[in-house]
All heavy atoms as a GROMACS GRO file, in nm:
protein
  569
    1MET      N    1  -0.251  -0.575   1.347
    1MET     CA    2  -0.300  -0.650   1.232
    1MET      C    3  -0.434  -0.593   1.187
    1MET      O    4  -0.471  -0.620   1.069
    1MET     CB    5  -0.322  -0.798   1.276
    1MET     CG    6  -0.189  -0.872   1.289
    1MET     SD    7  -0.104  -0.868   1.140
    1MET     CE    8   0.064  -0.905   1.182
    2ASP      N    9  -0.511  -0.534   1.268
    2ASP     CA   10  -0.636  -0.474   1.228
    2ASP      C   11  -0.611  -0.378   1.116
    2ASP      O   12  -0.694  -0.368   1.025
    2ASP     CB   13  -0.710  -0.410   1.348
    2ASP     CG   14  -0.845  -0.376   1.316
    2ASP    OD1   15  -0.923  -0.460   1.254
    2ASP    OD2   16  -0.888  -0.268   1.345
    3LEU      N   17  -0.508  -0.298   1.123
    3LEU     CA   18  -0.484  -0.203   1.015
    3LEU      C   19  -0.460  -0.269   0.880
    3LEU      O   20  -0.508  -0.226   0.782
    3LEU     CB   21  -0.359  -0.118   1.057
    3LEU     CG   22  -0.310  -0.016   0.950
    3LEU    CD1   23  -0.425   0.085   0.920
    3LEU    CD2   24  -0.181   0.048   0.996
    4LEU      N   25  -0.386  -0.381   0.887
    4LEU     CA   26  -0.360  -0.451   0.760
    4LEU      C   27  -0.490  -0.515   0.705
    4LEU      O   28  -0.509  -0.512   0.584
    4LEU     CB   29  -0.255  -0.566   0.784
    4LEU     CG   30  -0.121  -0.518   0.832
    4LEU    CD1   31  -0.032  -0.637   0.854
    4LEU    CD2   32  -0.060  -0.421   0.729
    5ASN      N   33  -0.581  -0.554   0.791
    5ASN     CA   34  -0.712  -0.607   0.751
    5ASN      C   35  -0.793  -0.496   0.688
    5ASN      O   36  -0.861  -0.511   0.592
    5ASN     CB   37  -0.788  -0.670   0.861
    5ASN     CG   38  -0.732  -0.809   0.899
    5ASN    OD1   39  -0.678  -0.879   0.819
    5ASN    ND2   40  -0.746  -0.841   1.029
    6GLN      N   41  -0.796  -0.375   0.751
    6GLN     CA   42  -0.860  -0.259   0.694
    6GLN      C   43  -0.812  -0.226   0.560
    6GLN      O   44  -0.888  -0.190   0.469
    6GLN     CB   45  -0.852  -0.139   0.788
    6GLN     CG   46  -0.923  -0.154   0.915
    6GLN     CD   47  -0.898  -0.039   1.011
    6GLN    OE1   48  -0.832   0.058   0.985
    6GLN    NE2   49  -0.959  -0.052   1.135
    7ILE      N   50  -0.681  -0.218   0.539
    7ILE     CA   51  -0.617  -0.186   0.412
    7ILE      C   52  -0.659  -0.291   0.304
    7ILE      O   53  -0.698  -0.262   0.192
    7ILE     CB   54  -0.466  -0.179   0.420
    7ILE    CG1   55  -0.426  -0.054   0.503
    7ILE    CG2   56  -0.397  -0.167   0.282
    7ILE    CD1   57  -0.282  -0.040   0.544
    8SER      N   58  -0.652  -0.422   0.341
    8SER     CA   59  -0.687  -0.528   0.249
    8SER      C   60  -0.839  -0.513   0.212
    8SER      O   61  -0.871  -0.528   0.094
    8SER     CB   62  -0.663  -0.663   0.317
    8SER     OG   63  -0.529  -0.681   0.337
    9ASN      N   64  -0.921  -0.480   0.306
    9ASN     CA   65  -1.070  -0.470   0.279
    9ASN      C   66  -1.088  -0.350   0.182
    9ASN      O   67  -1.169  -0.358   0.089
    9ASN     CB   68  -1.147  -0.447   0.404
    9ASN     CG   69  -1.159  -0.583   0.485
    9ASN    OD1   70  -1.141  -0.690   0.430
    9ASN    ND2   71  -1.173  -0.566   0.612
   10GLN      N   72  -1.016  -0.239   0.202
   10GLN     CA   73  -1.027  -0.129   0.118
   10GLN      C   74  -0.981  -0.158  -0.029
   10GLN      O   75  -1.050  -0.122  -0.124
   10GLN     CB   76  -0.947  -0.006   0.171
   10GLN     CG   77  -0.946   0.119   0.088
   10GLN     CD   78  -1.090   0.178   0.085
   10GLN    OE1   79  -1.160   0.178   0.185
   10GLN    NE2   80  -1.124   0.245  -0.022
   11ILE      N   81  -0.877  -0.235  -0.042
   11ILE     CA   82  -0.833  -0.277  -0.172
   11ILE      C   83  -0.935  -0.364  -0.238
   11ILE      O   84  -0.962  -0.348  -0.355
   11ILE     CB   85  -0.691  -0.344  -0.163
   11ILE    CG1   86  -0.588  -0.246  -0.119
   11ILE    CG2   87  -0.654  -0.410  -0.297
   11ILE    CD1   88  -0.455  -0.306  -0.079
   12GLU      N   89  -0.993  -0.456  -0.167
   12GLU     CA   90  -1.089  -0.543  -0.221
   12GLU      C   91  -1.211  -0.467  -0.276
   12GLU      O   92  -1.275  -0.508  -0.374
   12GLU     CB   93  -1.148  -0.639  -0.112
   12GLU     CG   94  -1.041  -0.747  -0.089
   12GLU     CD   95  -1.096  -0.842   0.024
   12GLU    OE1   96  -1.213  -0.845   0.063
   12GLU    OE2   97  -1.007  -0.914   0.076
   13GLN      N   98  -1.248  -0.353  -0.221
   13GLN     CA   99  -1.357  -0.273  -0.253
   13GLN      C  100  -1.334  -0.190  -0.382
   13GLN      O  101  -1.430  -0.135  -0.440
   13GLN     CB  102  -1.413  -0.183  -0.137
   13GLN     CG  103  -1.458  -0.263  -0.022
   13GLN     CD  104  -1.501  -0.172   0.091
   13GLN    OE1  105  -1.507  -0.051   0.081
   13GLN    NE2  106  -1.528  -0.236   0.209
   14LEU      N  107  -1.210  -0.179  -0.421
   14LEU     CA  108  -1.179  -0.096  -0.539
   14LEU      C  109  -1.222  -0.171  -0.667
   14LEU      O  110  -1.221  -0.291  -0.669
   14LEU     CB  111  -1.027  -0.076  -0.549
   14LEU     CG  112  -0.957   0.009  -0.443
   14LEU    CD1  113  -0.803   0.007  -0.459
   14LEU    CD2  114  -1.010   0.154  -0.445
   15ASN      N  115  -1.267  -0.102  -0.763
   15ASN     CA  116  -1.300  -0.154  -0.889
   15ASN      C  117  -1.172  -0.170  -0.973
   15ASN      O  118  -1.065  -0.099  -0.951
   15ASN     CB  119  -1.396  -0.057  -0.974
   15ASN     CG  120  -1.531  -0.055  -0.906
   15ASN    OD1  121  -1.581  -0.148  -0.852
   15ASN    ND2  122  -1.584   0.074  -0.890
   16SER      N  123  -1.169  -0.254  -1.075
   16SER     CA  124  -1.061  -0.274  -1.155
   16SER      C  125  -1.014  -0.142  -1.219
   16SER      O  126  -1.095  -0.074  -1.277
   16SER     CB  127  -1.094  -0.378  -1.261
   16SER     OG  128  -0.978  -0.408  -1.346
   17GLY      N  129  -0.879  -0.115  -1.213
   17GLY     CA  130  -0.830   0.006  -1.268
   17GLY      C  131  -0.837   0.121  -1.167
   17GLY      O  132  -0.777   0.230  -1.191
   18GLU      N  133  -0.912   0.112  -1.064
   18GLU     CA  134  -0.925   0.223  -0.969
   18GLU      C  135  -0.798   0.234  -0.888
   18GLU      O  136  -0.738   0.136  -0.846
   18GLU     CB  137  -1.045   0.197  -0.882
   18GLU     CG  138  -1.087   0.318  -0.797
   18GLU     CD  139  -1.209   0.295  -0.718
   18GLU    OE1  140  -1.274   0.189  -0.732
   18GLU    OE2  141  -1.254   0.386  -0.643
   19LYS      N  142  -0.766   0.360  -0.847
   19LYS     CA  143  -0.643   0.391  -0.766
   19LYS      C  144  -0.681   0.438  -0.636
   19LYS      O  145  -0.779   0.504  -0.616
   19LYS     CB  146  -0.557   0.496  -0.842
   19LYS     CG  147  -0.506   0.455  -0.972
   19LYS     CD  148  -0.422   0.560  -1.041
   19LYS     CE  149  -0.368   0.523  -1.176
   19LYS     NZ  150  -0.291   0.628  -1.234
   20TRP      N  151  -0.600   0.408  -0.535
   20TRP     CA  152  -0.614   0.454  -0.402
   20TRP      C  153  -0.472   0.488  -0.346
   20TRP      O  154  -0.384   0.402  -0.349
   20TRP     CB  155  -0.679   0.345  -0.321
   20TRP     CG  156  -0.692   0.380  -0.172
   20TRP    CD1  157  -0.736   0.494  -0.118
   20TRP    CD2  158  -0.664   0.295  -0.058
   20TRP    NE1  159  -0.740   0.505   0.024
   20TRP    CE2  160  -0.689   0.379   0.060
   20TRP    CE3  161  -0.616   0.170  -0.046
   20TRP    CZ2  162  -0.677   0.320   0.187
   20TRP    CZ3  163  -0.594   0.114   0.079
   20TRP    CH2  164  -0.627   0.191   0.189
   21THR      N  165  -0.457   0.610  -0.307
   21THR     CA  166  -0.333   0.649  -0.241
   21THR      C  167  -0.344   0.645  -0.097
   21THR      O  168  -0.432   0.713  -0.036
   21THR     CB  169  -0.286   0.791  -0.290
   21THR    OG1  170  -0.276   0.789  -0.433
   21THR    CG2  171  -0.154   0.831  -0.224
   22VAL      N  172  -0.256   0.574  -0.032
   22VAL     CA  173  -0.261   0.559   0.107
   22VAL      C  174  -0.129   0.631   0.169
   22VAL      O  175  -0.026   0.617   0.100
   22VAL     CB  176  -0.265   0.411   0.153
   22VAL    CG1  177  -0.152   0.332   0.109
   22VAL    CG2  178  -0.283   0.395   0.300
   23SER      N  179  -0.150   0.704   0.272
   23SER     CA  180  -0.031   0.776   0.328
   23SER      C  181  -0.015   0.767   0.477
   23SER      O  182  -0.115   0.718   0.543
   23SER     CB  183  -0.045   0.927   0.288
   23SER     OG  184  -0.152   0.989   0.364
   24VAL      N  185   0.093   0.803   0.523
   24VAL     CA  186   0.124   0.809   0.667
   24VAL      C  187   0.009   0.893   0.742
   24VAL      O  188  -0.044   0.850   0.842
   24VAL     CB  189   0.261   0.862   0.697
   24VAL    CG1  190   0.283   0.892   0.847
   24VAL    CG2  191   0.372   0.774   0.644
   25GLN      N  192  -0.016   1.007   0.686
   25GLN     CA  193  -0.118   1.087   0.737
   25GLN      C  194  -0.254   1.029   0.742
   25GLN      O  195  -0.332   1.047   0.840
   25GLN     CB  196  -0.130   1.224   0.667
   25GLN     CG  197   0.006   1.305   0.680
   25GLN     CD  198   0.109   1.264   0.574
   25GLN    OE1  199   0.090   1.189   0.483
   25GLN    NE2  200   0.224   1.322   0.584
   26ASP      N  201  -0.293   0.960   0.638
   26ASP     CA  202  -0.425   0.901   0.626
   26ASP      C  203  -0.440   0.786   0.733
   26ASP      O  204  -0.547   0.773   0.794
   26ASP     CB  205  -0.451   0.838   0.495
   26ASP     CG  206  -0.467   0.936   0.387
   26ASP    OD1  207  -0.497   1.054   0.414
   26ASP    OD2  208  -0.441   0.902   0.271
   27LEU      N  209  -0.336   0.713   0.754
   27LEU     CA  210  -0.342   0.599   0.850
   27LEU      C  211  -0.305   0.636   0.990
   27LEU      O  212  -0.327   0.555   1.081
   27LEU     CB  213  -0.241   0.490   0.806
   27LEU     CG  214  -0.270   0.428   0.666
   27LEU    CD1  215  -0.154   0.336   0.620
   27LEU    CD2  216  -0.400   0.365   0.657
   28LEU      N  217  -0.258   0.758   1.005
   28LEU     CA  218  -0.221   0.805   1.143
   28LEU      C  219  -0.123   0.714   1.210
   28LEU      O  220  -0.137   0.667   1.324
   28LEU     CB  221  -0.342   0.828   1.227
   28LEU     CG  222  -0.444   0.923   1.183
   28LEU    CD1  223  -0.576   0.922   1.265
   28LEU    CD2  224  -0.384   1.065   1.179
   29ILE      N  225  -0.016   0.677   1.138
   29ILE     CA  226   0.080   0.583   1.188
   29ILE      C  227   0.225   0.653   1.175
   29ILE      O  228   0.239   0.748   1.096
   29ILE     CB  229   0.087   0.447   1.115
   29ILE    CG1  230   0.103   0.463   0.969
   29ILE    CG2  231  -0.047   0.372   1.150
   29ILE    CD1  232   0.117   0.328   0.897
   30SER      N  233   0.319   0.594   1.233
   30SER     CA  234   0.453   0.646   1.225
   30SER      C  235   0.517   0.612   1.091
   30SER      O  236   0.469   0.519   1.018
   30SER     CB  237   0.543   0.592   1.336
   30SER     OG  238   0.571   0.456   1.320
   31ARG      N  239   0.625   0.670   1.056
   31ARG     CA  240   0.691   0.640   0.932
   31ARG      C  241   0.746   0.502   0.937
   31ARG      O  242   0.746   0.424   0.837
   31ARG     CB  243   0.813   0.736   0.914
   31ARG     CG  244   0.795   0.828   0.797
   31ARG     CD  245   0.919   0.909   0.778
   31ARG     NE  246   0.934   0.921   0.634
   31ARG     CZ  247   0.992   1.020   0.584
   31ARG    NH1  248   1.034   1.119   0.652
   31ARG    NH2  249   1.007   1.032   0.450
   32ALA      N  250   0.800   0.452   1.053
   32ALA     CA  251   0.847   0.320   1.061
   32ALA      C  252   0.740   0.218   1.041
   32ALA      O  253   0.752   0.116   0.974
   32ALA     CB  254   0.907   0.294   1.207
   33ASP      N  255   0.614   0.245   1.095
   33ASP     CA  256   0.506   0.155   1.076
   33ASP      C  257   0.459   0.158   0.928
   33ASP      O  258   0.433   0.048   0.873
   33ASP     CB  259   0.382   0.188   1.159
   33ASP     CG  260   0.401   0.154   1.312
   33ASP    OD1  261   0.490   0.074   1.345
   33ASP    OD2  262   0.334   0.222   1.397
   34PHE      N  263   0.470   0.272   0.866
   34PHE     CA  264   0.430   0.272   0.723
   34PHE      C  265   0.534   0.198   0.638
   34PHE      O  266   0.496   0.140   0.542
   34PHE     CB  267   0.435   0.430   0.675
   34PHE     CG  268   0.382   0.439   0.538
   34PHE    CD1  269   0.245   0.427   0.515
   34PHE    CD2  270   0.468   0.469   0.430
   34PHE    CE1  271   0.185   0.437   0.389
   34PHE    CE2  272   0.417   0.480   0.305
   34PHE     CZ  273   0.275   0.461   0.280
   35GLN      N  274   0.660   0.194   0.678
   35GLN     CA  275   0.755   0.116   0.605
   35GLN      C  276   0.714  -0.035   0.617
   35GLN      O  277   0.720  -0.102   0.512
   35GLN     CB  278   0.899   0.130   0.667
   35GLN     CG  279   0.951   0.264   0.647
   35GLN     CD  280   1.088   0.292   0.712
   35GLN    OE1  281   1.129   0.201   0.796
   35GLN    NE2  282   1.147   0.400   0.692
   36SER      N  283   0.667  -0.077   0.732
   36SER     CA  284   0.616  -0.221   0.743
   36SER      C  285   0.501  -0.240   0.658
   36SER      O  286   0.491  -0.341   0.590
   36SER     CB  287   0.586  -0.246   0.890
   36SER     OG  288   0.702  -0.236   0.969
   37VAL      N  289   0.412  -0.141   0.659
   37VAL     CA  290   0.290  -0.161   0.568
   37VAL      C  291   0.328  -0.168   0.418
   37VAL      O  292   0.277  -0.246   0.340
   37VAL     CB  293   0.190  -0.047   0.593
   37VAL    CG1  294   0.080  -0.041   0.494
   37VAL    CG2  295   0.135  -0.048   0.731
   38SER      N  296   0.430  -0.085   0.385
   38SER     CA  297   0.484  -0.088   0.243
   38SER      C  298   0.533  -0.221   0.205
   38SER      O  299   0.511  -0.271   0.098
   38SER     CB  300   0.591   0.020   0.225
   38SER     OG  301   0.536   0.147   0.249
   39VAL      N  302   0.612  -0.284   0.294
   39VAL     CA  303   0.663  -0.413   0.266
   39VAL      C  304   0.554  -0.519   0.252
   39VAL      O  305   0.549  -0.604   0.161
   39VAL     CB  306   0.770  -0.462   0.373
   39VAL    CG1  307   0.799  -0.601   0.362
   39VAL    CG2  308   0.885  -0.369   0.375
   40PHE      N  309   0.454  -0.508   0.345
   40PHE     CA  310   0.339  -0.604   0.341
   40PHE      C  311   0.269  -0.579   0.201
   40PHE      O  312   0.239  -0.684   0.132
   40PHE     CB  313   0.240  -0.564   0.449
   40PHE     CG  314   0.109  -0.637   0.436
   40PHE    CD1  315   0.096  -0.770   0.473
   40PHE    CD2  316  -0.007  -0.563   0.394
   40PHE    CE1  317  -0.025  -0.830   0.449
   40PHE    CE2  318  -0.128  -0.630   0.381
   40PHE     CZ  319  -0.140  -0.758   0.410
   41LEU      N  320   0.243  -0.458   0.162
   41LEU     CA  321   0.172  -0.434   0.036
   41LEU      C  322   0.259  -0.486  -0.076
   41LEU      O  323   0.201  -0.533  -0.183
   41LEU     CB  324   0.134  -0.291   0.021
   41LEU     CG  325   0.025  -0.240   0.119
   41LEU    CD1  326   0.010  -0.088   0.108
   41LEU    CD2  327  -0.105  -0.304   0.089
   42SER      N  328   0.387  -0.461  -0.080
   42SER     CA  329   0.471  -0.507  -0.189
   42SER      C  330   0.464  -0.660  -0.201
   42SER      O  331   0.453  -0.708  -0.312
   42SER     CB  332   0.621  -0.469  -0.160
   42SER     OG  333   0.636  -0.330  -0.167
   43ARG      N  334   0.464  -0.733  -0.096
   43ARG     CA  335   0.453  -0.877  -0.100
   43ARG      C  336   0.318  -0.920  -0.142
   43ARG      O  337   0.304  -1.015  -0.222
   43ARG     CB  338   0.489  -0.938   0.033
   43ARG     CG  339   0.635  -0.924   0.063
   43ARG     CD  340   0.673  -0.984   0.199
   43ARG     NE  341   0.816  -0.970   0.220
   43ARG     CZ  342   0.872  -0.973   0.333
   43ARG    NH1  343   0.795  -1.000   0.448
   43ARG    NH2  344   1.005  -0.962   0.349
   44GLU      N  345   0.213  -0.848  -0.097
   44GLU     CA  346   0.076  -0.887  -0.134
   44GLU      C  347   0.051  -0.859  -0.286
   44GLU      O  348  -0.025  -0.928  -0.345
   44GLU     CB  349  -0.030  -0.810  -0.045
   44GLU     CG  350  -0.033  -0.866   0.093
   44GLU     CD  351  -0.095  -1.001   0.096
   44GLU    OE1  352  -0.198  -1.028   0.049
   44GLU    OE2  353  -0.030  -1.089   0.152
   45SER      N  354   0.116  -0.751  -0.334
   45SER     CA  355   0.097  -0.717  -0.476
   45SER      C  356   0.156  -0.825  -0.567
   45SER      O  357   0.104  -0.832  -0.684
   45SER     CB  358   0.157  -0.581  -0.510
   45SER     OG  359   0.300  -0.589  -0.510
   46GLU      N  360   0.241  -0.909  -0.527
   46GLU     CA  361   0.296  -1.019  -0.595
   46GLU      C  362   0.189  -1.123  -0.635
   46GLU      O  363   0.212  -1.196  -0.724
   46GLU     CB  364   0.416  -1.081  -0.530
   46GLU     CG  365   0.526  -0.986  -0.516
   46GLU     CD  366   0.642  -1.042  -0.428
   46GLU    OE1  367   0.632  -1.157  -0.378
   46GLU    OE2  368   0.750  -0.969  -0.414
   47LYS      N  369   0.081  -1.119  -0.563
   47LYS     CA  370  -0.032  -1.218  -0.586
   47LYS      C  371  -0.108  -1.176  -0.716
   47LYS      O  372  -0.183  -1.252  -0.766
   47LYS     CB  373  -0.120  -1.229  -0.472
   47LYS     CG  374  -0.052  -1.286  -0.350
   47LYS     CD  375  -0.143  -1.294  -0.224
   47LYS     CE  376  -0.074  -1.344  -0.100
   47LYS     NZ  377  -0.169  -1.344   0.017
   48GLY      N  378  -0.094  -1.055  -0.755
   48GLY     CA  379  -0.154  -1.006  -0.877
   48GLY      C  380  -0.294  -0.935  -0.868
   48GLY      O  381  -0.353  -0.905  -0.969
   49LEU      N  382  -0.339  -0.920  -0.747
   49LEU     CA  383  -0.478  -0.861  -0.726
   49LEU      C  384  -0.475  -0.712  -0.745
   49LEU      O  385  -0.567  -0.645  -0.772
   49LEU     CB  386  -0.534  -0.900  -0.592
   49LEU     CG  387  -0.562  -1.050  -0.569
   49LEU    CD1  388  -0.613  -1.082  -0.428
   49LEU    CD2  389  -0.664  -1.101  -0.674
   50PHE      N  390  -0.356  -0.660  -0.712
   50PHE     CA  391  -0.332  -0.510  -0.733
   50PHE      C  392  -0.184  -0.479  -0.757
   50PHE      O  393  -0.099  -0.578  -0.736
   50PHE     CB  394  -0.379  -0.437  -0.605
   50PHE     CG  395  -0.299  -0.468  -0.482
   50PHE    CD1  396  -0.184  -0.394  -0.446
   50PHE    CD2  397  -0.338  -0.570  -0.401
   50PHE    CE1  398  -0.108  -0.431  -0.332
   50PHE    CE2  399  -0.272  -0.603  -0.281
   50PHE     CZ  400  -0.155  -0.530  -0.245
   51SER      N  401  -0.157  -0.369  -0.800
   51SER     CA  402  -0.010  -0.329  -0.817
   51SER      C  403   0.010  -0.193  -0.745
   51SER      O  404  -0.082  -0.129  -0.713
   51SER     CB  405   0.020  -0.321  -0.965
   51SER     OG  406  -0.062  -0.230  -1.029
   52LEU      N  407   0.137  -0.167  -0.721
   52LEU     CA  408   0.172  -0.039  -0.661
   52LEU      C  409   0.236   0.049  -0.772
   52LEU      O  410   0.300  -0.010  -0.865
   52LEU     CB  411   0.281  -0.068  -0.553
   52LEU     CG  412   0.238  -0.153  -0.433
   52LEU    CD1  413   0.350  -0.177  -0.338
   52LEU    CD2  414   0.115  -0.091  -0.370
   53SER      N  415   0.215   0.173  -0.758
   53SER     CA  416   0.270   0.267  -0.854
   53SER      C  417   0.418   0.249  -0.861
   53SER      O  418   0.474   0.209  -0.759
   53SER     CB  419   0.233   0.408  -0.829
   53SER     OG  420   0.282   0.445  -0.705
   54ASP      N  421   0.478   0.280  -0.973
   54ASP     CA  422   0.628   0.263  -0.986
   54ASP      C  423   0.701   0.362  -0.903
   54ASP      O  424   0.714   0.477  -0.937
   54ASP     CB  425   0.666   0.269  -1.135
   54ASP     CG  426   0.810   0.236  -1.156
   54ASP    OD1  427   0.878   0.177  -1.063
   54ASP    OD2  428   0.852   0.265  -1.265
   55LEU      N  429   0.744   0.310  -0.782
   55LEU     CA  430   0.822   0.400  -0.685
   55LEU      C  431   0.962   0.358  -0.682
   55LEU      O  432   1.031   0.399  -0.596
   55LEU     CB  433   0.748   0.400  -0.550
   55LEU     CG  434   0.614   0.452  -0.546
   55LEU    CD1  435   0.552   0.434  -0.404
   55LEU    CD2  436   0.608   0.599  -0.588
   56GLY      N  437   1.000   0.262  -0.761
   56GLY     CA  438   1.144   0.217  -0.753
   56GLY      C  439   1.149   0.098  -0.663
   56GLY      O  440   1.058   0.026  -0.638
   57THR      N  441   1.271   0.077  -0.604
   57THR     CA  442   1.296  -0.040  -0.525
   57THR      C  443   1.230  -0.023  -0.385
   57THR      O  444   1.196   0.087  -0.346
   57THR     CB  445   1.447  -0.063  -0.506
   57THR    OG1  446   1.502   0.054  -0.441
   57THR    CG2  447   1.514  -0.076  -0.642
   58ILE      N  448   1.230  -0.134  -0.311
   58ILE     CA  449   1.181  -0.124  -0.176
   58ILE      C  450   1.264  -0.033  -0.090
   58ILE      O  451   1.210   0.048  -0.016
   58ILE     CB  452   1.195  -0.266  -0.105
   58ILE    CG1  453   1.098  -0.357  -0.172
   58ILE    CG2  454   1.166  -0.256   0.042
   58ILE    CD1  455   0.950  -0.326  -0.145
   59LYS      N  456   1.396  -0.027  -0.117
   59LYS     CA  457   1.483   0.073  -0.042
   59LYS      C  458   1.432   0.217  -0.068
   59LYS      O  459   1.425   0.291   0.030
   59LYS     CB  460   1.631   0.056  -0.083
   59LYS     CG  461   1.723   0.136  -0.006
   59LYS     CD  462   1.868   0.115  -0.043
   59LYS     CE  463   1.961   0.208   0.030
   59LYS     NZ  464   2.090   0.191  -0.014
   60ALA      N  465   1.398   0.250  -0.186
   60ALA     CA  466   1.349   0.383  -0.215
   60ALA      C  467   1.218   0.409  -0.152
   60ALA      O  468   1.191   0.524  -0.117
   60ALA     CB  469   1.347   0.406  -0.368
   61ARG      N  470   1.130   0.304  -0.145
   61ARG     CA  471   1.003   0.320  -0.079
   61ARG      C  472   1.010   0.355   0.068
   61ARG      O  473   0.925   0.416   0.119
   61ARG     CB  474   0.918   0.194  -0.101
   61ARG     CG  475   0.874   0.175  -0.235
   61ARG     CD  476   0.782   0.058  -0.250
   61ARG     NE  477   0.746   0.034  -0.384
   61ARG     CZ  478   0.723  -0.084  -0.442
   61ARG    NH1  479   0.715  -0.190  -0.364
   61ARG    NH2  480   0.689  -0.091  -0.570
   62PHE      N  481   1.124   0.317   0.131
   62PHE     CA  482   1.142   0.354   0.267
   62PHE      C  483   1.140   0.502   0.298
   62PHE      O  484   1.112   0.547   0.402
   62PHE     CB  485   1.258   0.288   0.329
   62PHE     CG  486   1.246   0.143   0.354
   62PHE    CD1  487   1.361   0.058   0.344
   62PHE    CD2  488   1.127   0.079   0.382
   62PHE    CE1  489   1.341  -0.083   0.368
   62PHE    CE2  490   1.112  -0.051   0.397
   62PHE     CZ  491   1.225  -0.131   0.395
   63ASP      N  492   1.175   0.582   0.190
   63ASP     CA  493   1.170   0.728   0.203
   63ASP      C  494   1.041   0.792   0.174
   63ASP      O  495   1.018   0.903   0.190
   63ASP     CB  496   1.282   0.786   0.114
   63ASP     CG  497   1.420   0.749   0.153
   63ASP    OD1  498   1.438   0.723   0.277
   63ASP    OD2  499   1.509   0.737   0.067
   64GLN      N  500   0.944   0.708   0.122
   64GLN     CA  501   0.819   0.756   0.086
   64GLN      C  502   0.721   0.765   0.198
   64GLN      O  503   0.734   0.688   0.296
   64GLN     CB  504   0.749   0.666  -0.025
   64GLN     CG  505   0.834   0.649  -0.144
   64GLN     CD  506   0.840   0.782  -0.226
   64GLN    OE1  507   0.745   0.845  -0.235
   64GLN    NE2  508   0.946   0.801  -0.290
   65THR      N  509   0.627   0.853   0.191
   65THR     CA  510   0.521   0.864   0.298
   65THR      C  511   0.380   0.831   0.234
   65THR      O  512   0.282   0.845   0.307
   65THR     CB  513   0.524   1.002   0.363
   65THR    OG1  514   0.500   1.102   0.257
   65THR    CG2  515   0.648   1.035   0.432
   66SER      N  516   0.382   0.786   0.115
   66SER     CA  517   0.252   0.747   0.050
   66SER      C  518   0.282   0.644  -0.052
   66SER      O  519   0.386   0.630  -0.112
   66SER     CB  520   0.179   0.859  -0.001
   66SER     OG  521   0.246   0.917  -0.116
   67LEU      N  522   0.182   0.557  -0.080
   67LEU     CA  523   0.177   0.461  -0.188
   67LEU      C  524   0.050   0.466  -0.261
   67LEU      O  525  -0.054   0.492  -0.207
   67LEU     CB  526   0.192   0.322  -0.129
   67LEU     CG  527   0.324   0.275  -0.072
   67LEU    CD1  528   0.311   0.138  -0.004
   67LEU    CD2  529   0.436   0.268  -0.186
   68THR      N  530   0.058   0.454  -0.392
   68THR     CA  531  -0.064   0.436  -0.478
   68THR      C  532  -0.082   0.298  -0.516
   68THR      O  533   0.002   0.234  -0.570
   68THR     CB  534  -0.055   0.532  -0.602
   68THR    OG1  535  -0.041   0.670  -0.558
   68THR    CG2  536  -0.175   0.523  -0.683
   69ILE      N  537  -0.203   0.249  -0.489
   69ILE     CA  538  -0.241   0.113  -0.511
   69ILE      C  539  -0.337   0.116  -0.634
   69ILE      O  540  -0.433   0.198  -0.636
   69ILE     CB  541  -0.311   0.053  -0.386
   69ILE    CG1  542  -0.213   0.052  -0.272
   69ILE    CG2  543  -0.375  -0.088  -0.425
   69ILE    CD1  544  -0.279   0.036  -0.134
   70ILE      N  545  -0.312   0.029  -0.723
   70ILE     CA  546  -0.402   0.017  -0.850
   70ILE      C  547  -0.458  -0.117  -0.854
   70ILE      O  548  -0.382  -0.222  -0.859
   70ILE     CB  549  -0.320   0.053  -0.978
   70ILE    CG1  550  -0.242   0.181  -0.961
   70ILE    CG2  551  -0.405   0.047  -1.095
   70ILE    CD1  552  -0.121   0.195  -1.043
   71LYS      N  553  -0.587  -0.130  -0.850
   71LYS     CA  554  -0.653  -0.257  -0.857
   71LYS      C  555  -0.647  -0.316  -0.995
   71LYS      O  556  -0.677  -0.245  -1.090
   71LYS     CB  557  -0.802  -0.243  -0.815
   71LYS     CG  558  -0.886  -0.370  -0.810
   71LYS     CD  559  -0.854  -0.456  -0.689
   71LYS     CE  560  -0.938  -0.575  -0.679
   71LYS     NZ  561  -1.049  -0.562  -0.589
   72ASN      N  562  -0.606  -0.441  -1.010
   72ASN     CA  563  -0.589  -0.505  -1.138
   72ASN      C  564  -0.721  -0.562  -1.182
   72ASN      O  565  -0.815  -0.583  -1.110
   72ASN     CB  566  -0.484  -0.613  -1.134
   72ASN     CG  567  -0.346  -0.559  -1.109
   72ASN    OD1  568  -0.318  -0.447  -1.144
   72ASN    ND2  569  -0.259  -0.635  -1.057
   0.00000   0.00000   0.00000
């Protein structure tokens, strides 16, 4: 859970319109863990504080090793 708090804090520090790309390599986690982080971020983005770059459906995101977060 500490990782999710760190990611949330990093997003909060972004300025409106600023982008941040987070990757498996940056977080030093497994692909499976990154999939979980991706699902978490997808659900959190529904709150409207940030959006994720258009990477298609959640299923397609499971093949991704990075996500771009855009602060709204």
